[in-house]
C-alpha positions in Angstrom: 3.7 32.5 -3.3 1.5 29.2 -3.7 -1.5 30.8 -5.1 -5.1 30.9 -3.0 -6.8 27.8 -5.2 -3.2 26.1 -4.8 -3.0 26.2 -1.2 -6.8 24.8 -0.8 -5.5 21.7 -2.7 -2.5 21.5 -0.9 -4.8 21.5 2.2 -7.7 19.0 1.0 -4.9 16.6 0.7 -3.7 16.8 3.9 -7.1 16.5 5.5 -7.9 13.6 3.3 -5.1 11.6 3.3 -4.4 8.4 5.7 -1.3 6.8 6.3 -1.7 2.9 7.6 1.4 0.7 8.6 0.4 -2.7 8.0 3.7 -4.7 8.7 7.0 -3.8 10.3 9.5 -4.6 12.1 13.3 -6.3 12.0 15.4 -9.1 10.1 18.0 -10.3 9.2 17.5 -12.3 5.6 20.1 -14.4 4.3 20.9 -15.3 0.5 18.2 -17.6 0.0 16.0 -14.4 -0.1 13.5 -13.6 -2.8 14.7 -17.6 -4.6 11.9 -19.2 -2.7 9.1 -16.1 -2.2 6.5 -16.7 -4.5 5.6 -12.7 -4.6 9.0 -12.1 -6.7 7.6 -10.2 -9.9 3.9 -9.1 -8.9 3.0 -5.4 -8.1 3.1 -4.8 -4.3 -0.3 -4.3 -2.5 1.7 -2.0 0.0 4.6 0.8 0.2 7.7 -1.0 1.5 10.0 1.7 3.6 13.8 -0.4 4.3 16.3 1.3 7.0 19.7 -0.8 6.0 21.9 -1.4 9.0 24.5 -4.2 7.6 24.4 -6.3 4.9 24.1 -5.5 0.6 21.6 -6.7 -1.4 19.6 -5.8 -5.0 15.6 -4.3 -6.3 14.7 -5.2 -9.6 12.5 -2.7 -11.0 11.4 -1.9 -14.5 13.5 1.3 -13.9 16.8 -0.5 -13.4 18.5 -2.0 -10.5 18.5 -0.2 -7.0 21.4 -1.2 -4.8 21.3 -1.6 -1.0 23.3 -0.1 1.2 24.3 0.3 4.7 23.1 3.8 6.5 20.8 4.1 3.5 16.9 4.6 3.4 14.8 2.8 0.5 11.3 3.5 -0.8 9.3 1.5 -3.0 5.7 2.4 -3.9 2.5 0.3 -4.6 2.0 -1.0 -8.0 5.5 -1.8 -8.4 7.1 -4.5 -10.6 10.0 -5.9 -8.4 12.3 -8.8 -8.2 14.7 -9.0 -5.3 18.4 -10.8 -4.1 21.1 -10.8 -1.9 24.2 -12.8 -2.4 25.4 -12.2 1.2 22.9 -10.9 4.1 20.9 -7.9 5.4 19.8 -6.3 8.4 17.3 -3.9 7.9 14.5 -2.4 9.6 11.0 -2.6 7.2 7.9 -1.0 7.4 4.8 -1.9 4.7 2.1 1.1 4.5 -0.2 2.2 2.9 -1.0 6.5 2.3 -4.3 6.9 0.4 -6.6 9.8 -0.5 -9.8 9.0 -0.3 -9.2 5.3 0.5 -8.5 5.0 -3.3 -5.5 6.5 -5.1 -2.4 6.3 -3.4 0.0 9.7 -2.3 2.8 8.4 -4.7 0.0 8.7 -7.9 0.1 12.2 -7.4 3.5 12.7 -5.7 6.4 11.0 -8.1 9.2 9.7 -6.9 12.6 12.0 -7.5 14.5 8.8 -5.9 14.6 5.7 -4.5 17.2 6.2 -1.9 18.8 8.6 0.7 21.1 8.3 3.4 19.7 7.9 6.7 21.2 6.9 9.9 20.1 3.2 10.9 20.8 4.0 14.5 18.7 7.1 14.2 15.8 5.6 12.8 15.9 2.6 14.9 15.6 4.6 18.0 12.8 5.7 17.1 11.1 2.8 14.8 12.1 -0.1 17.5 9.7 1.6 19.9 6.6 2.3 17.9 3.2 -0.2 19.6 0.2 -0.7 17.9 -1.4 -0.2 21.0 -0.3 3.8 22.0 -2.2 6.2 20.7 1.3 8.4 21.4 3.5 6.5 19.7 1.4 5.9 16.3 1.0 9.8 16.2 4.9 9.8 16.5 5.8 7.5 14.7 4.2 8.3 11.7 4.6 11.9 11.7 8.4 10.5 11.5 7.9 8.9 8.8 5.8 11.5 6.2 9.4 13.7 7.5 11.0 10.7 5.5 8.8 9.8 2.7 9.1 14.3 2.1 12.8 13.3 1.3 11.7 10.9 -1.4 8.9 12.7 -3.5 9.1 15.4 -5.8 7.5 18.2 -4.1 7.8 20.4 -7.7 5.7 18.1 -9.8 2.0 19.2 -11.1 -0.8 18.2 -9.6 -3.4 16.6 -11.7 -6.3 18.5 -9.9 -8.7 17.3 -12.1 -8.2 13.7 -11.1 -8.6 15.1 -7.4 -11.7 16.6 -8.2 -13.0 13.2 -9.5 -11.8 11.4 -6.0 -14.0 14.2 -4.1 -17.0 13.4 -6.5 -16.4 9.5 -5.7 -15.8 10.3 -2.2 -19.0 8.8 -0.5 -19.2 6.0 -3.0 -15.7 4.8 -2.4 -16.2 4.9 1.4 -19.5 2.8 0.6 -17.4 0.3 -1.1 -14.9 0.4 1.7 -17.5 -0.1 4.7 -18.7 -2.9 2.4 -16.4 -4.4 0.9 -17.1 -8.4 0.6 -17.3 -10.9 -2.2 -21.2 -10.4 -2.2 -21.2 -6.1 -3.2 -22.3 -5.7 -6.1 -22.8 -2.9 -8.8 -26.7 -2.6 -8.3 -26.2 -2.4 -4.4 -23.3 0.6 -4.5 -25.9 2.5 -7.2 -28.8 1.7 -5.0 -26.6 3.2 -2.4 -25.3 6.4 -4.5 -29.1 6.9 -6.3 -27.8 6.3 -9.7 -28.6 4.0 -12.4 -26.1 0.4 -12.3 -25.4 1.8 -16.4 -24.2 5.2 -15.2 -22.4 4.6 -12.5 -20.5 1.9 -13.7 -19.5 3.8 -17.3 -18.6 6.9 -14.8 -16.7 5.6 -12.4 -14.6 4.1 -15.3 -14.8 6.9 -17.3 -13.4 9.5 -14.4 -11.3 7.3 -12.3 -9.9 5.4 -14.8 -10.8 1.8 -13.5 -13.9 -0.5 -13.6 -15.8 -0.2 -10.4 -15.5 -4.3 -10.3 -12.0 -4.4 -10.7 -12.2 -1.4 -8.0 -13.8 -3.9 -5.4 -11.8 -6.8 -6.7 -8.4 -4.9 -5.9 -9.7 -3.6 -2.2 -10.6 -7.3 -1.0 -6.6 -8.4 -2.2 -5.6 -5.8 -0.4 -7.6 -6.8 2.7 -7.2 -10.0 2.6 -3.2 -9.5 2.3 -3.4 -6.6 5.3 -5.6 -9.8 7.4 -2.9 -12.4 6.3 0.4 -10.3 7.5 -1.3 -8.4 10.8 -3.6 -10.8 12.7 -3.5 -14.8 13.2 -7.0 -15.1 11.7 -7.2 -18.7 10.5 -8.0 -18.8 6.3 -11.3 -20.2 6.8 -12.2 -16.9 9.4 -10.7 -14.0 6.7 -12.7 -16.3 3.8 -16.1 -16.0 6.0 -15.2 -12.3 6.7 -15.2 -11.4 3.4 -18.2 -12.7 2.6 -16.8 -16.0 0.3 -19.2 -19.0 0.2 -16.1 -21.2 1.2 -12.3 -20.9 2.0 -11.5 -22.7 -1.1 -13.2 -20.0 -3.3 -11.7 -17.2 -1.4 -8.1 -19.3 -2.2 -8.3 -19.0 -5.6 -9.8 -16.0 -5.5 -6.6 -14.7 -3.9 -4.3 -16.9 -6.2 -5.8 -15.4 -9.4 -4.4 -12.0 -8.2 -1.5 -12.7 -6.0 -0.1 -15.4 -7.5 0.1 -17.0 -4.1 -2.1 -19.3 -2.1 -3.0 -17.1 1.1 -1.2 -19.6 3.0 1.6 -19.2 1.4 1.4 -15.5 1.4 1.2 -15.8 5.0 4.4 -17.7 5.0 6.4 -15.2 3.0 5.5 -12.5 5.6 6.4 -14.3 8.7 
């Protein structure tokens, strides 16, 4: 039987989790896959889910190789460093998504994967996923419900959750919300500290001590994530995205983006067409 405290913890995880589909589609990949991609061997900025229709390929990660096969689904979590290739071709339906808690911690930081691969009939998945319409709220709810059911098949549900880490997320919820709602290159520690009624020095120390990441680094990571999302999911020009994220000019934004992704904004967008 689940304890009352543990049950409340699970309820909070459900209430404060957010599943966002960034990019999805059906594609056929030939044997040039991975050979010209400038993002190879870099950490993923999002979670990837594949449903393989036919063909075969390989994803290489620090933990070893994962062979992509027909009628299987594959999950590659955020921050995974990877490489990939195929000697022939792959037809697949893919989904790039974020599944975060308090807009900070990815769900797979709490629940580790027990496998990267499950057997799943492609036609069954495609019948559901091909109907996804960003402008239809019922479709969005239905697809997200389907995805959560799929994701549960990958995770180790018996793993112990770091309750202390989760409590820190609750502590910093308002600060994290403020950062995400005011995200831009002009967002400073001083502005955040003033909003939180804390001194900059104390906020900087406590954020790093409790959450394990420098607050400036967190802001930069979120800027890169938002920029990547805008490049993939919109037709906005690089100049427009630069302005939206409060960079002084397009050149500085491109330099910033390349520092973290080793790819210019234009090449990054092209690689995700």
